[in-house]
ChimeraX commands (.cxc) that place a marker at each C-alpha (Angstrom):
marker #1 position -44.37,-22.49,6.57 radius 0.5
marker #1 position -45.09,-20.88,3.23 radius 0.5
marker #1 position -42.50,-20.62,0.48 radius 0.5
marker #1 position -41.97,-16.85,0.49 radius 0.5
marker #1 position -41.58,-16.73,4.28 radius 0.5
marker #1 position -38.94,-19.50,4.17 radius 0.5
marker #1 position -37.08,-17.63,1.44 radius 0.5
marker #1 position -37.16,-14.42,3.47 radius 0.5
marker #1 position -35.76,-16.16,6.53 radius 0.5
marker #1 position -33.02,-17.85,4.48 radius 0.5
marker #1 position -32.04,-14.55,2.88 radius 0.5
marker #1 position -31.93,-12.83,6.26 radius 0.5
marker #1 position -29.63,-15.54,7.62 radius 0.5
marker #1 position -27.34,-15.76,4.63 radius 0.5
marker #1 position -26.95,-12.12,3.77 radius 0.5
marker #1 position -24.60,-10.14,6.04 radius 0.5
marker #1 position -26.09,-7.17,7.77 radius 0.5
marker #1 position -25.34,-3.57,6.77 radius 0.5
marker #1 position -22.81,-3.07,9.58 radius 0.5
marker #1 position -20.77,-6.10,8.54 radius 0.5
marker #1 position -20.84,-5.05,4.91 radius 0.5
marker #1 position -19.71,-1.52,5.81 radius 0.5
marker #1 position -16.91,-2.88,7.95 radius 0.5
marker #1 position -15.76,-5.14,5.13 radius 0.5
marker #1 position -15.88,-2.22,2.69 radius 0.5
marker #1 position -13.73,-0.09,5.05 radius 0.5
marker #1 position -11.24,-2.92,5.51 radius 0.5
marker #1 position -10.87,-3.37,1.73 radius 0.5
marker #1 position -10.52,0.36,1.18 radius 0.5
marker #1 position -7.79,0.53,3.86 radius 0.5
marker #1 position -5.94,-2.39,2.30 radius 0.5
marker #1 position -6.17,-0.77,-1.13 radius 0.5
marker #1 position -4.82,2.54,0.12 radius 0.5
marker #1 position -1.98,0.71,1.91 radius 0.5
marker #1 position -1.11,-1.05,-1.37 radius 0.5
marker #1 position -0.95,2.33,-3.12 radius 0.5
marker #1 position 1.42,3.60,-0.45 radius 0.5
marker #1 position 3.70,0.55,-0.81 radius 0.5
marker #1 position 3.76,1.05,-4.57 radius 0.5
marker #1 position 4.90,4.68,-4.06 radius 0.5
marker #1 position 7.80,3.37,-1.94 radius 0.5
marker #1 position 8.68,0.84,-4.64 radius 0.5
marker #1 position 8.71,3.56,-7.30 radius 0.5
marker #1 position 10.97,5.76,-5.18 radius 0.5
marker #1 position 13.30,2.81,-4.57 radius 0.5
marker #1 position 13.43,2.17,-8.32 radius 0.5
marker #1 position 14.18,5.81,-9.03 radius 0.5
marker #1 position 16.86,5.72,-6.33 radius 0.5
marker #1 position 18.33,2.60,-7.94 radius 0.5
marker #1 position 18.69,4.42,-11.27 radius 0.5
marker #1 position 20.11,7.61,-9.69 radius 0.5
marker #1 position 22.54,5.67,-7.50 radius 0.5
marker #1 position 23.72,3.54,-10.41 radius 0.5
marker #1 position 24.28,6.58,-12.60 radius 0.5
marker #1 position 26.11,8.39,-9.84 radius 0.5
marker #1 position 28.34,5.36,-9.27 radius 0.5
marker #1 position 29.18,5.03,-12.96 radius 0.5
marker #1 position 30.06,8.70,-13.30 radius 0.5
marker #1 position 31.81,8.76,-9.96 radius 0.5
marker #1 position 34.08,5.85,-10.76 radius 0.5
marker #1 position 32.56,3.45,-8.19 radius 0.5
marker #1 position 31.09,0.01,-8.67 radius 0.5
marker #1 position 27.68,-0.08,-10.31 radius 0.5
marker #1 position 26.21,-2.50,-7.75 radius 0.5
marker #1 position 27.22,-0.38,-4.75 radius 0.5
marker #1 position 25.67,2.73,-6.26 radius 0.5
marker #1 position 22.51,0.88,-7.25 radius 0.5
marker #1 position 22.18,-0.70,-3.80 radius 0.5
marker #1 position 22.70,2.50,-1.87 radius 0.5
marker #1 position 20.44,4.48,-4.22 radius 0.5
marker #1 position 17.66,1.89,-3.87 radius 0.5
marker #1 position 18.00,1.82,-0.09 radius 0.5
marker #1 position 17.99,5.59,0.05 radius 0.5
marker #1 position 14.97,5.88,-2.19 radius 0.5
marker #1 position 13.05,3.32,-0.13 radius 0.5
marker #1 position 13.97,5.04,3.13 radius 0.5
marker #1 position 12.83,8.36,1.77 radius 0.5
marker #1 position 9.54,6.76,0.67 radius 0.5
marker #1 position 8.85,5.28,4.11 radius 0.5
marker #1 position 9.77,8.59,5.79 radius 0.5
marker #1 position 7.45,10.44,3.43 radius 0.5
marker #1 position 4.55,8.04,4.19 radius 0.5
marker #1 position 5.25,8.26,7.93 radius 0.5
marker #1 position 5.38,12.05,7.82 radius 0.5
marker #1 position 2.09,12.25,5.93 radius 0.5
marker #1 position 0.45,9.84,8.38 radius 0.5
marker #1 position 1.77,11.76,11.34 radius 0.5
marker #1 position 0.73,15.10,9.88 radius 0.5
marker #1 position -2.75,13.76,9.08 radius 0.5
marker #1 position -3.20,12.36,12.64 radius 0.5
marker #1 position -2.36,15.66,14.34 radius 0.5
marker link #1:1,2 radius 0.2
marker link #1:2,3 radius 0.2
marker link #1:3,4 radius 0.2
marker link #1:4,5 radius 0.2
marker link #1:5,6 radius 0.2
marker link #1:6,7 radius 0.2
marker link #1:7,8 radius 0.2
marker link #1:8,9 radius 0.2
marker link #1:9,10 radius 0.2
marker link #1:10,11 radius 0.2
marker link #1:11,12 radius 0.2
marker link #1:12,13 radius 0.2
marker link #1:13,14 radius 0.2
marker link #1:14,15 radius 0.2
marker link #1:15,16 radius 0.2
marker link #1:16,17 radius 0.2
marker link #1:17,18 radius 0.2
marker link #1:18,19 radius 0.2
marker link #1:19,20 radius 0.2
marker link #1:20,21 radius 0.2
marker link #1:21,22 radius 0.2
marker link #1:22,23 radius 0.2
marker link #1:23,24 radius 0.2
marker link #1:24,25 radius 0.2
marker link #1:25,26 radius 0.2
marker link #1:26,27 radius 0.2
marker link #1:27,28 radius 0.2
marker link #1:28,29 radius 0.2
marker link #1:29,30 radius 0.2
marker link #1:30,31 radius 0.2
marker link #1:31,32 radius 0.2
marker link #1:32,33 radius 0.2
marker link #1:33,34 radius 0.2
marker link #1:34,35 radius 0.2
marker link #1:35,36 radius 0.2
marker link #1:36,37 radius 0.2
marker link #1:37,38 radius 0.2
marker link #1:38,39 radius 0.2
marker link #1:39,40 radius 0.2
marker link #1:40,41 radius 0.2
marker link #1:41,42 radius 0.2
marker link #1:42,43 radius 0.2
marker link #1:43,44 radius 0.2
marker link #1:44,45 radius 0.2
marker link #1:45,46 radius 0.2
marker link #1:46,47 radius 0.2
marker link #1:47,48 radius 0.2
marker link #1:48,49 radius 0.2
marker link #1:49,50 radius 0.2
marker link #1:50,51 radius 0.2
marker link #1:51,52 radius 0.2
marker link #1:52,53 radius 0.2
marker link #1:53,54 radius 0.2
marker link #1:54,55 radius 0.2
marker link #1:55,56 radius 0.2
marker link #1:56,57 radius 0.2
marker link #1:57,58 radius 0.2
marker link #1:58,59 radius 0.2
marker link #1:59,60 radius 0.2
marker link #1:60,61 radius 0.2
marker link #1:61,62 radius 0.2
marker link #1:62,63 radius 0.2
marker link #1:63,64 radius 0.2
marker link #1:64,65 radius 0.2
marker link #1:65,66 radius 0.2
marker link #1:66,67 radius 0.2
marker link #1:67,68 radius 0.2
marker link #1:68,69 radius 0.2
marker link #1:69,70 radius 0.2
marker link #1:70,71 radius 0.2
marker link #1:71,72 radius 0.2
marker link #1:72,73 radius 0.2
marker link #1:73,74 radius 0.2
marker link #1:74,75 radius 0.2
marker link #1:75,76 radius 0.2
marker link #1:76,77 radius 0.2
marker link #1:77,78 radius 0.2
marker link #1:78,79 radius 0.2
marker link #1:79,80 radius 0.2
marker link #1:80,81 radius 0.2
marker link #1:81,82 radius 0.2
marker link #1:82,83 radius 0.2
marker link #1:83,84 radius 0.2
marker link #1:84,85 radius 0.2
marker link #1:85,86 radius 0.2
marker link #1:86,87 radius 0.2
marker link #1:87,88 radius 0.2
marker link #1:88,89 radius 0.2
marker link #1:89,90 radius 0.2
marker link #1:90,91 radius 0.2
view
């Protein structure tokens, strides 16, 4: 077998086909978009933490209780927002 033919066969075996590459690209894009959505929830939880802590301080409650409930509320709002957008997009 000549050298160029052997190289062509080796390349064909080792390189993934276009369908596999496209599937991998879609998977990575989906994972990246999911990471963006999770970061949005984290930001909303952080904002809720600050708002809850401030409300607790000015309301005469314990700082930790306000921060905890604010963070939980912000995270819940974030997950509901993502769920609503997904549901609205699927319809």
